[in-house]
Structure formats: C-alpha cells, structure tokens
C-alpha positions as CSV (number, residue, x, y, z in Angstrom):
1,X,106.6,97.9,94.8
2,X,107.5,99.0,91.3
3,X,110.0,96.3,91.0
4,X,107.6,93.6,92.1
5,X,104.9,94.8,89.6
6,X,107.4,94.6,86.8
7,X,108.5,91.1,87.7
8,X,104.9,89.9,88.1
9,X,103.7,91.5,84.8
10,X,106.5,90.0,82.8
11,X,105.3,86.5,83.7
12,X,101.8,87.1,82.6
13,X,100.9,84.9,79.5
14,X,99.7,87.5,77.1
15,X,100.9,90.9,78.5
16,X,104.4,89.5,79.0
17,X,104.8,89.2,75.3
18,X,104.6,92.9,74.6
19,X,107.8,93.7,76.5
20,X,110.4,92.1,74.3
21,X,108.9,93.9,71.2
22,X,109.2,97.4,72.7
23,X,112.3,99.4,71.7
24,X,113.2,102.8,73.2
25,X,116.7,104.0,73.7
26,X,116.0,106.3,76.6
27,X,114.1,103.6,78.5
28,X,116.9,101.1,77.9
29,X,119.5,103.6,79.2
30,X,117.3,104.4,82.2
31,X,116.7,100.8,83.1
32,X,120.5,100.2,83.1
33,X,121.0,103.3,85.2
34,X,118.6,102.3,87.9
35,X,120.0,98.8,88.2
36,X,121.9,99.6,91.5
37,X,118.5,100.6,93.0
38,X,115.9,98.3,91.3
39,X,116.4,95.0,89.5
40,X,114.1,95.6,86.5
41,X,114.2,95.0,82.8
42,X,112.8,96.8,79.8
43,X,110.5,94.0,79.1
44,X,109.3,94.0,82.7
45,X,108.6,97.8,82.6
46,X,106.7,97.6,79.4
47,X,104.6,94.7,80.6
48,X,103.9,96.5,83.9
49,X,102.7,99.6,81.9
50,X,100.3,97.5,79.9
51,X,99.1,95.5,82.9
52,X,98.6,98.6,85.1
53,X,96.8,100.5,82.4
54,X,94.4,97.6,81.8
55,X,93.8,97.1,85.5
56,X,93.1,100.8,86.1
57,X,90.6,100.7,83.2
58,X,88.7,97.7,84.5
59,X,88.6,98.9,88.1
60,X,87.4,102.4,87.3
61,X,84.9,101.1,84.8
62,X,83.4,98.7,87.4
63,X,83.4,101.3,90.1
64,X,81.6,103.9,88.1
65,X,79.2,101.3,86.7
66,X,78.2,100.2,90.2
67,X,77.7,103.8,91.2
68,X,75.2,104.1,88.3
69,X,77.2,106.5,86.1
70,X,76.3,106.8,82.5
71,X,78.3,104.7,80.1
72,X,79.0,107.7,78.0
73,X,80.9,109.1,81.0
74,X,82.4,105.9,82.2
75,X,84.2,104.9,79.0
76,X,86.2,108.1,78.4
77,X,87.1,108.5,82.1
78,X,88.3,104.9,82.3
79,X,90.2,105.2,79.0
80,X,92.0,108.4,80.0
81,X,92.9,106.9,83.4
82,X,94.4,103.8,81.6
83,X,96.5,106.0,79.3
84,X,97.8,108.1,82.1
85,X,98.6,105.0,84.2
86,X,100.4,103.5,81.2
87,X,102.7,106.5,80.6
88,X,103.3,107.0,84.3
89,X,104.5,103.4,84.7
90,X,106.6,103.2,81.5
91,X,108.3,106.6,82.1
92,X,109.1,106.0,85.7
93,X,112.7,104.8,85.1
94,X,113.4,107.7,82.8
95,X,112.0,110.1,85.4
96,X,114.2,108.6,88.0
97,X,117.3,109.0,85.8
98,X,116.5,112.6,84.9
99,X,115.9,113.4,88.6
100,X,119.5,112.2,89.3
101,X,121.0,114.1,86.4
102,X,121.6,117.3,88.4
103,X,122.6,115.4,91.5
104,X,125.3,113.6,89.5
105,X,126.5,116.8,88.0
106,X,126.8,118.4,91.5
107,X,128.8,115.5,92.8
108,X,130.9,115.0,89.7
109,X,133.5,117.6,90.6
110,X,134.0,116.2,94.1
111,X,134.4,112.7,92.7
112,X,136.9,114.1,90.1
113,X,139.0,115.7,92.9
114,X,139.1,112.4,94.7
115,X,140.5,110.6,91.6
116,X,143.1,113.3,91.0
117,X,144.2,113.2,94.7
118,X,144.7,109.4,94.5
119,X,146.7,109.7,91.3
120,X,148.9,112.4,92.8
121,X,149.6,110.1,95.7
122,X,150.6,107.2,93.4
123,X,147.3,105.3,93.8
124,X,145.5,103.4,91.1
125,X,142.0,103.6,89.6
126,X,141.0,100.8,91.8
127,X,142.0,102.7,94.9
128,X,140.0,105.7,93.8
129,X,136.9,103.6,93.0
130,X,137.2,102.0,96.5
131,X,137.3,105.5,98.2
132,X,134.2,106.7,96.2
133,X,132.4,103.4,97.0
134,X,132.9,104.0,100.7
135,X,131.6,107.6,100.6
136,X,128.1,108.6,101.2
137,X,127.1,109.9,97.8
138,X,123.4,109.2,97.1
139,X,123.7,107.2,93.9
140,X,127.4,107.1,93.0
141,X,128.5,105.2,96.0
142,X,126.1,102.3,95.3
143,X,127.1,102.3,91.7
144,X,130.8,102.1,92.5
145,X,130.1,99.3,95.0
146,X,128.6,97.3,92.1
147,X,131.7,98.2,90.1
148,X,133.9,96.7,92.9
149,X,131.8,93.6,92.7
150,X,132.4,93.3,88.9
151,X,136.2,93.9,89.4
152,X,136.2,91.0,91.9
153,X,134.7,88.9,89.1
154,X,137.7,89.7,86.9
155,X,136.4,92.7,84.8
156,X,139.0,95.4,84.4
157,X,138.2,98.6,86.4
158,X,138.7,100.8,83.2
159,X,136.0,98.8,81.4
160,X,133.6,99.1,84.4
161,X,134.1,102.8,84.6
162,X,133.6,103.2,80.9
163,X,130.4,101.2,81.0
164,X,129.1,103.3,83.9
165,X,129.9,106.5,82.1
166,X,127.8,105.4,79.1
167,X,124.7,104.5,81.2
168,X,124.3,107.6,83.3
169,X,122.7,110.9,82.3
170,X,125.2,113.6,83.4
171,X,127.4,115.0,80.6
172,X,129.8,116.4,83.2
173,X,130.3,113.1,84.9
174,X,130.8,111.3,81.6
175,X,133.4,113.9,80.6
176,X,135.3,113.6,83.9
177,X,135.4,109.8,83.7
178,X,136.6,109.8,80.1
179,X,139.4,112.2,81.2
180,X,140.3,109.9,84.1
181,X,140.5,106.9,81.9
182,X,142.7,108.8,79.3
183,X,145.0,110.0,82.1
184,X,146.2,106.4,82.7
185,X,146.5,106.9,86.5
186,X,148.7,110.0,86.1
187,X,148.3,113.7,86.8
188,X,148.0,115.3,83.4
189,X,147.3,118.8,82.0
190,X,143.8,117.6,80.9
191,X,142.9,116.7,84.4
192,X,144.1,120.1,85.7
193,X,142.1,122.0,82.9
194,X,138.9,120.1,83.7
195,X,139.3,120.5,87.5
196,X,136.7,122.8,88.9
197,X,134.5,122.9,85.8
198,X,130.9,121.8,86.0
199,X,129.0,123.3,83.0
200,X,125.9,121.2,83.1
201,X,125.1,121.9,86.7
202,X,125.7,125.6,86.3
203,X,123.3,125.8,83.4
204,X,120.7,123.7,85.1
205,X,120.8,125.9,88.2
206,X,120.3,129.1,86.1
207,X,117.5,127.4,84.2
208,X,115.8,126.5,87.5
209,X,116.2,130.0,88.7
210,X,114.4,131.3,85.6
211,X,111.6,128.8,86.2
212,X,111.4,129.5,89.9
213,X,109.0,132.4,89.8
214,X,106.3,130.6,87.8
215,X,106.7,127.3,89.7
216,X,106.5,129.1,93.1
217,X,103.2,130.7,92.1
218,X,101.9,127.4,90.7
219,X,102.5,125.6,94.0
220,X,101.0,128.4,96.0
221,X,97.9,128.4,93.7
222,X,97.5,124.7,94.0
223,X,97.6,124.9,97.8
224,X,95.1,127.8,97.9
225,X,92.7,127.1,95.0
226,X,92.2,123.3,95.3
227,X,90.2,123.9,98.5
228,X,88.1,126.5,96.7
229,X,87.2,124.0,93.9
230,X,86.5,121.3,96.5
231,X,84.2,123.6,98.4
232,X,82.2,124.4,95.3
233,X,81.9,120.7,94.4
234,X,80.9,119.7,98.0
235,X,78.3,122.5,98.1
236,X,76.7,121.6,94.8
237,X,76.6,117.9,95.9
238,X,75.0,118.8,99.2
239,X,77.9,117.5,101.4
240,X,78.2,120.6,103.5
241,X,76.2,119.1,106.3
242,X,77.8,115.7,106.2
243,X,80.3,115.1,109.0
244,X,82.2,112.7,106.8
245,X,83.6,115.8,105.0
246,X,86.1,116.2,107.9
247,X,88.0,113.3,106.4
248,X,89.4,115.6,103.7
249,X,91.1,117.8,106.2
250,X,94.2,115.5,106.8
251,X,94.3,114.9,103.0
252,X,94.6,118.6,102.3
253,X,97.2,119.1,105.0
254,X,99.2,116.2,103.6
255,X,98.9,117.8,100.1
256,X,100.2,121.1,101.5
257,X,103.2,119.4,103.1
258,X,104.1,117.3,100.0
259,X,103.9,120.3,97.6
260,X,106.0,122.5,99.9
261,X,108.6,119.8,100.5
262,X,108.8,118.9,96.8
263,X,109.2,122.6,96.1
264,X,112.0,122.9,98.7
265,X,113.8,119.8,97.3
266,X,113.4,120.7,93.7
267,X,115.6,123.9,93.7
268,X,118.7,123.0,95.7
269,X,121.5,122.8,93.2
270,X,124.8,123.9,94.6
271,X,122.9,124.6,97.8
272,X,121.9,121.7,100.0
273,X,119.1,119.2,100.7
274,X,117.9,117.9,104.0
275,X,120.1,114.9,105.0
276,X,117.0,113.1,106.1
277,X,114.2,113.5,103.5
278,X,111.4,113.8,106.1
279,X,108.1,115.6,105.4
280,X,108.8,118.0,108.3
281,X,112.5,118.8,108.6
282,X,114.8,121.8,108.8
283,X,113.9,124.8,106.9
284,X,115.9,126.0,103.8
285,X,117.1,129.0,105.8
286,X,118.6,126.7,108.5
287,X,120.3,124.5,105.9
288,X,121.7,127.5,104.0
289,X,123.2,129.0,107.2
290,X,124.9,125.7,107.9
291,X,126.1,125.3,104.4
292,X,127.6,128.9,104.2
293,X,129.4,128.5,107.5
294,X,130.7,125.1,106.5
295,X,132.3,126.5,103.4
296,X,134.2,129.0,105.6
297,X,135.2,126.1,107.8
298,X,136.5,124.2,104.8
299,X,138.7,127.1,103.8
300,X,140.2,127.4,107.3
301,X,140.6,123.7,107.6
302,X,142.3,123.4,104.1
303,X,144.8,126.2,105.0
304,X,145.8,124.5,108.2
305,X,146.3,121.1,106.6
306,X,148.2,122.7,103.7
307,X,150.7,124.1,106.2
308,X,151.3,120.6,107.6
309,X,148.7,120.1,110.4
310,X,146.9,116.7,110.6
311,X,143.1,116.7,110.4
312,X,142.9,116.0,114.1
313,X,145.0,119.1,115.0
314,X,143.4,121.3,112.4
315,X,139.9,120.6,113.7
316,X,140.8,121.8,117.2
317,X,142.8,124.8,115.9
318,X,139.9,126.2,113.8
319,X,137.2,125.4,116.2
320,X,137.1,128.9,117.8
321,X,137.3,130.7,114.4
322,X,134.0,129.2,113.1
323,X,130.4,130.0,113.9
324,X,128.0,128.0,116.1
325,X,126.5,126.2,113.1
326,X,129.9,124.5,112.5
327,X,130.9,124.2,116.1
328,X,127.7,122.1,116.6
329,X,129.1,119.7,113.9
330,X,132.8,119.4,114.9
331,X,132.5,119.5,118.7
332,X,131.3,115.8,118.8
333,X,134.3,114.9,116.6
334,X,136.8,116.7,118.8
335,X,135.4,115.1,121.9
336,X,135.5,111.7,120.2
337,X,139.2,112.2,119.3
338,X,140.5,113.7,122.5
339,X,137.9,112.6,125.1
340,X,137.1,109.1,123.9
341,X,140.4,108.5,122.0
342,X,138.6,107.2,118.9
343,X,140.0,107.2,115.4
344,X,139.5,110.1,113.0
345,X,137.1,108.3,110.8
346,X,134.7,107.4,113.6
347,X,134.9,111.0,114.8
348,X,134.2,112.5,111.4
349,X,131.3,110.1,111.0
350,X,129.8,111.4,114.2
351,X,130.2,115.0,112.8
352,X,128.5,114.0,109.6
353,X,125.5,112.6,111.5
354,X,124.9,116.1,113.1
355,X,124.6,117.8,109.7
356,X,121.3,119.2,108.6
357,X,122.2,119.1,104.9
358,X,123.0,116.1,102.8
359,X,125.9,117.8,100.9
360,X,127.5,119.0,104.2
361,X,127.3,115.5,105.6
362,X,128.9,114.0,102.4
363,X,131.7,116.6,102.4
364,X,132.6,115.8,106.0
365,X,133.1,112.2,105.1
366,X,134.9,113.1,101.9
367,X,137.4,115.2,103.9
368,X,138.1,112.2,106.2
369,X,138.7,109.9,103.2
370,X,140.9,112.4,101.4
371,X,143.3,112.6,104.3
372,X,144.0,108.9,104.1
373,X,146.2,109.6,101.0
374,X,148.0,112.8,101.9
375,X,147.1,115.4,104.5
376,X,148.9,118.3,102.7
377,X,147.6,117.5,99.3
378,X,144.1,117.0,100.8
379,X,144.4,120.5,102.4
380,X,145.1,122.1,99.0
381,X,142.3,120.3,97.4
382,X,139.9,121.2,100.2
383,X,140.8,124.8,99.9
384,X,140.2,124.8,96.1
385,X,136.9,122.9,96.4
386,X,135.7,125.4,99.1
387,X,136.6,128.4,96.9
388,X,134.7,127.0,94.0
389,X,131.7,126.2,96.1
390,X,131.7,129.7,97.5
391,X,131.6,131.2,94.0
392,X,128.8,128.8,93.0
393,X,126.7,129.5,96.0
394,X,126.4,133.1,94.9
395,X,124.5,131.8,91.9
396,X,122.3,129.7,94.2
397,X,121.6,132.8,96.3
398,X,119.7,134.3,93.3
399,X,117.0,131.9,94.4
400,X,116.6,133.7,97.7
401,X,116.2,137.1,95.9
402,X,113.5,135.6,93.6
403,X,111.6,134.1,96.5
404,X,111.8,137.4,98.4
405,X,110.4,139.2,95.3
406,X,107.5,136.8,95.1
407,X,106.8,136.5,98.9
408,X,104.2,139.3,98.9
409,X,102.4,137.7,96.0
410,X,102.2,134.4,97.9
411,X,101.0,136.2,101.0
412,X,98.2,138.0,99.1
413,X,97.2,134.9,97.3
414,X,96.9,133.0,100.6
415,X,94.9,135.8,102.3
416,X,92.6,136.1,99.3
417,X,92.0,132.3,99.4
418,X,91.0,132.5,103.1
419,X,88.5,135.3,102.3
420,X,87.0,133.4,99.3
421,X,86.6,130.2,101.4
422,X,84.8,132.3,104.0
423,X,82.4,133.5,101.3
424,X,81.8,130.0,99.9
425,X,81.1,128.4,103.3
426,X,78.2,130.9,103.8
427,X,77.0,130.3,100.3
428,X,77.1,126.5,100.6
429,X,73.4,126.1,101.6
430,X,72.4,128.2,98.5
431,X,74.6,126.1,96.2
432,X,73.0,122.8,97.3
433,X,71.0,121.7,94.3
434,X,69.6,118.7,96.2
435,X,68.2,121.0,98.9
436,X,66.6,123.3,96.3
437,X,64.9,120.5,94.5
438,X,63.7,118.7,97.6
439,X,62.2,121.8,99.3
440,X,61.0,123.5,96.1
441,X,59.6,127.0,96.3
442,X,59.1,126.7,100.1
443,X,62.9,126.6,100.7
444,X,64.2,129.4,102.9
445,X,67.8,130.2,104.0
446,X,66.6,131.0,107.5
447,X,66.0,127.4,108.0
448,X,69.7,126.8,107.8
449,X,71.9,127.3,110.9
450,X,75.6,127.1,111.6
451,X,75.1,123.6,113.1
452,X,74.0,122.4,109.7
453,X,77.2,123.6,107.9
454,X,79.5,123.0,110.9
455,X,81.4,120.1,109.2
456,X,82.3,122.2,106.2
457,X,82.9,125.2,108.4
458,X,85.5,123.4,110.6
459,X,87.1,121.8,107.6
460,X,87.7,125.0,105.7
461,X,88.9,126.8,108.9
462,X,91.6,124.2,109.5
463,X,92.6,124.2,105.8
464,X,92.9,128.0,105.9
465,X,95.2,127.7,108.9
466,X,97.3,125.0,107.2
467,X,97.6,126.9,103.9
468,X,98.8,130.0,105.6
469,X,101.4,128.1,107.7
470,X,102.7,126.0,104.8
471,X,102.9,128.8,102.3
472,X,104.9,130.9,104.8
473,X,107.4,128.1,105.3
474,X,107.6,127.6,101.5
475,X,108.9,131.2,101.0
476,X,111.0,131.2,104.2
477,X,108.8,133.8,105.8
478,X,108.8,134.8,109.4
479,X,106.2,133.7,112.0
480,X,104.4,131.0,109.9
481,X,102.2,130.1,112.9
482,X,101.0,133.7,113.3
483,X,100.3,134.0,109.6
484,X,98.3,130.8,109.6
485,X,96.2,132.1,112.5
486,X,95.6,135.3,110.7
487,X,94.3,133.4,107.6
488,X,92.0,131.4,109.8
489,X,90.6,134.5,111.5
490,X,90.0,136.1,108.1
491,X,88.1,133.1,107.1
492,X,86.1,133.2,110.3
493,X,85.3,137.0,110.0
494,X,84.3,136.7,106.3
495,X,82.1,133.7,107.0
496,X,80.4,135.5,109.9
497,X,79.7,138.7,108.0
498,X,78.5,137.0,104.9
499,X,76.2,134.7,106.9
500,X,74.6,137.6,108.6
501,X,74.0,139.4,105.3
502,X,72.4,136.2,103.9
503,X,70.2,135.6,106.9
504,X,71.6,132.4,108.1
505,X,70.6,131.3,111.6
506,X,73.3,131.8,114.2
507,X,71.6,129.6,116.8
508,X,73.3,126.4,117.8
509,X,70.1,124.8,118.9
C-alpha cells in the first residue's frame, strides 16, 4: 500500500514536483536500504507525504463541517492531523531502517562466521554470498539475493558488498563487511580479532533493559486507562444506554493484543522472536525455554562434529542428551534421515519449521549450510557461536528480572482499573449532561435501571476481563485467565455496591 501511494503521488501534476527538491541524507539512505522490500524513491516518498497530509486535512475538515462542528475547532484539528500524517509518511522508511538496525547487529556475527568458514575452506566471496542468500535471515538474505542478481549482470561482488555496507544502519555489520573485503578471501588476524564481537547490539540491549521498566508501565497504563477515559467521554455524551457502544469492545481487545505483542517483540535482542509474527502466538517464556535448550544442543552438536562426526550422526548421538524442547525439533529431522532416507538439508528444514523462535529456526538452517563446506570446521564454529550466545543470553535475562520486579505494579494497576471502571459505570447516568438538561430539576436517579446502562455495563465488563488477561501475558504471569476473571468480578462487585449506594434501580423490567 505504501509503495502504491508513493508511486501514485509522484505522478500528480503539482504535488509530484515537491519530491525532487527535497534533500535529506537519512531519508536517502533509508530509501536505498528498503529497496529489497519496497520499490520506492525519495521523490515518491516526499510526494506521498504532501499528498497524504493534504488529503487528511480535506477529509477531516469536510467530516467535521458536515457534523456541524465550529470552524474554530475544525481548522486546528484538521491542520494538526495533516502535519502528523505528513511526518508519519515521510519518516516511514527511516523508521523501517531503524527497526532493522538491531536485527542486523544480532545477525552480523553469524553472517561473519559464515564468511570466515568459507574462506578457511578455500571458498570465495561469491560462495559466501550465495550461502547467506540461501539462508533465512529476515532482511540480509533478500539483500544478498539482490547482490547475486547484480553479480550476474557483471558487477564485482566486492563492489556490491561495499555498496550494501554503506546503505545499511548497523555499524557492526558495516565493520564486519569492511574486514571481509580487506581480508581478500583469506583467514587473517583481523578476522579472528573481530570474531565474536558485536558492540552495537550489546549496547542496544542494555539500553533497552534500562528503558524496560518505564515502557512496561506505559503499555500497562494505556491498556488500563484508555477504557477509563472512554467511559467518561461516553457518559458525558449520553452514550451509556446506546447498544452501539458494544462495537468498541473488539476494538479495545484488539488494542490490548497489539500493545502486548509489540511490547513482546520490541525487547528480544539476543533472545528470540516468534517465528510466525501472529497476534496470538507462543509466549516469551516458551520461546526462552526453547532458545536456552537449543544453545545447549548447539554445544553438544559442535563437540561431536569437531571430533569427526557428520551432522547426520551427531544429531542421533546427542538426541538423548537434550531436553524435550529440542527433541521436538530434531526428531522430525532424524526420522526424515533414517526413516524416509531424505537428504540432510530437507531434514534440517523440517526441524526449522518446528521452531517457535525465529532465531532458532535460522540457526538450524545455518548449521545445515555450514556443514556443506567442512563438518569439522563447522563443528568448531558452532561451539564458539553457542558459547558466545550463552554469555550474551545472561544479559538478556536481565529483562526477566526487571519484568518480575514490575509484575506486582502491573497487577495492582490492572485491579485498580477494574475497580474504577465499576465506579464509573454506576456514575454514568449522573454524568450524562444530555439527560440532566432534558429532564431538568425533575430528573431522579431512581428512574434509571440496569437495563438502561446494560450496553456500557457489558462493554466494560468484557474490557476488564481482556485487560487482566493481556496484562498477565505481557509480564509472563501465571494463570492469565484466572486473573482476567478476577478483574471482571471486581468490576461487577464495585458496580453493584456503588449502584446500590446511589439508588439505581436493580429491576430488569
């Protein structure tokens, strides 16, 4: 969609002229970086930003005007919306590039090891590029496939690698590629000194750990306080008795899921992400257990291969020494090799498809590719990679201790929100300005029954249940369904007690 908007906007008569005049180094670099994913240009992005801003201004202006809103309110709202839309569109490529920065730093050391292994086995830069292109790295594999296409057109691989290094955001990856190019396809001291170092990713992980506490509370607050603000707005507007208010329930549930999933994906450096980025997938705890056991498996596998075993033999030899999380991965591969007599690459691909985490899946395929060159050398590399990842995972585990420390705060925040929602649903008839003005001094709260506020009552009850469930999942808490039910019951009890104190009619007639 973004690509189509850029292409359409660049062809508009007047707006299309703004693009070529715009100069921004970061945007130019970002547009080049996203070329493997989106075919866009700087001129197209700038034109799309102006077009989207203008369109949002016109649409909101007309909508508010037709609703009878005052012009003094319409103009600033429409203008602010246009500005926000403009900056969202024009900064999207830069945001995509920055989002991949840490991912590239995480994958940089594995890519570097593959190049070193190829050089040690007498291979060329082209051989290493081909191996990386056939891997399952989220961005790097697509970029290296484009590099292969340029090489087929006659461009030297060194020039393609150098150009790629200049147009990507990771300092670690750029440093590794420069070292690879300077090594001239040989194993040098520089390559050995850089092996295992990933400064940018380590610093980014520690920075995210420092930010984790505040971000965790911000996400929890959004999930819990947004329904409170909505309840106040709905009550003041007199929507508490409108059945259409039930439409907001799935919207709030979707907001809960998105915020929780974004929080889970945002803090996963040197840890792992879900292999399939679904809204409802495996928990962080399940992925962490798989990742930790897989590192133990890699050390055992590397030792066996270093001693001369092939990958096929090493898999069956270490099978009984690993835990069930890894047995679930390698059993299909072993059955594929010895039961169906398939090749090792097909077997390892089946194993990778069983992984919960993206990084585990990629490393399984990487192990298969590394053994194509040299089984013994691959075993030594696998052992070193596993040892480094074990050391780094200790830093990632700081995340769990931070979440554990904030877990009680999130629980209390969620419970408090359920109680406040119970109070507000009972106060909804009193907050309705429309009811007060229409009934005048003769208005009495006894005229209001639960049937009148049932739509709002049901909506907030379901939202309380969802907030309790989603917040528990976010902090990897136990029994999220039970906690969600507790939140709903607290809402129910508070609403019932407050309603009785205020004299609301309990009859459902």
